[in-house]
C-alpha positions in Angstrom: 24.3 14.7 20.6 21.6 12.6 19.0 22.3 11.0 15.6 20.4 8.8 13.2 20.8 5.1 14.0 19.4 2.1 12.2 16.2 0.6 13.5 16.6 -3.1 14.3 14.0 -5.8 14.6 13.6 -8.0 17.7 16.1 -10.3 16.0 18.6 -7.4 15.9 18.4 -7.2 12.1 18.1 -4.0 10.1 14.4 -3.3 9.1 13.6 -2.6 5.5 11.2 0.4 5.1 8.9 -1.8 3.0 8.4 -4.2 5.9 6.4 -1.5 7.7 3.3 -1.2 5.6 0.7 1.5 6.0 -1.4 0.9 9.1 1.2 -1.4 10.7 3.9 -0.9 13.3 6.9 -2.8 14.7 8.7 -2.8 18.0 12.4 -3.0 17.8 15.5 -1.2 19.0 17.6 1.8 18.2 20.9 1.2 19.9 19.7 -0.5 23.1 16.5 1.4 23.4 13.0 -0.1 22.7 11.4 1.9 19.9 8.3 1.5 17.9 8.2 2.5 14.2 4.8 2.7 12.5 3.4 4.0 9.2 0.2 5.9 8.9 -1.0 7.8 5.8 2.2 6.7 4.1 4.5 8.5 6.7 6.8 6.8 9.1 6.6 7.7 12.8 9.0 6.7 15.6 8.1 6.7 19.4 9.6 5.2 22.5 8.1 1.8 23.1 8.4 2.2 26.9 5.1 3.0 28.6 5.2 6.2 30.7 3.2 4.6 33.5 5.6 1.9 34.8 8.0 1.4 31.9 6.6 -1.8 30.3 7.1 -2.3 26.6 4.0 -1.3 24.5 2.7 -3.3 21.5 1.2 -2.0 18.3 -2.4 -3.1 17.7 -3.3 -2.8 14.1 -7.0 -3.5 14.7 -7.3 -0.4 16.9 -4.4 1.5 15.4 -3.0 2.1 18.9 -0.1 1.3 21.1 -1.2 -0.7 24.1 0.6 -1.5 27.3 0.0 -5.1 28.3 0.9 -4.5 32.0 -1.7 -2.0 33.2 -3.9 -1.3 30.1 -2.7 2.2 29.1 -3.4 3.0 25.4 -1.7 5.6 23.2 -2.5 7.1 19.8 0.1 6.7 17.0 1.3 10.3 17.8 2.1 9.1 21.3 -0.7 11.0 23.1 -2.6 9.1 25.9 -5.9 7.6 24.9 -6.5 5.7 28.2 -4.6 5.7 31.5 -3.3 4.9 33.9 -0.4 6.6 32.0 -0.7 10.4 32.2 2.3 11.4 30.0 2.6 10.8 26.2 5.2 8.6 24.5 8.2 10.6 23.3 8.5 10.8 19.5 11.7 10.9 17.4 12.7 12.0 13.9 12.6 9.0 11.5 13.6 8.6 7.9 14.0 6.1 5.1 17.6 5.9 3.9 18.8 3.4 1.3 15.7 1.4 1.8 16.1 1.0 5.6 14.6 2.8 8.6 16.7 5.2 10.6 15.7 6.9 13.8 17.4 9.9 15.5 18.0 9.2 19.2 
């Protein structure tokens, strides 16, 4: 059964909700799973950070407000839908919340 787990930075440290400012995103982990958390319109969103094409880790691009795969060029919207292939499937999204000033994701 899925439960809320703390979102950790690449340095494996808990991420404060204020670190993710509007229009920005961060790739980290929930458990041992690469996850991206971003904030748009003041709301937090959590998605898998694994590209659906060939499982490379995506990066958040603030200048295009998209998630880009550095391996084969797939691009995703912040809701996980595909903007440009070769990926054909969207990134999975997960419930996310702020709790005690930190980011928690249900996985």
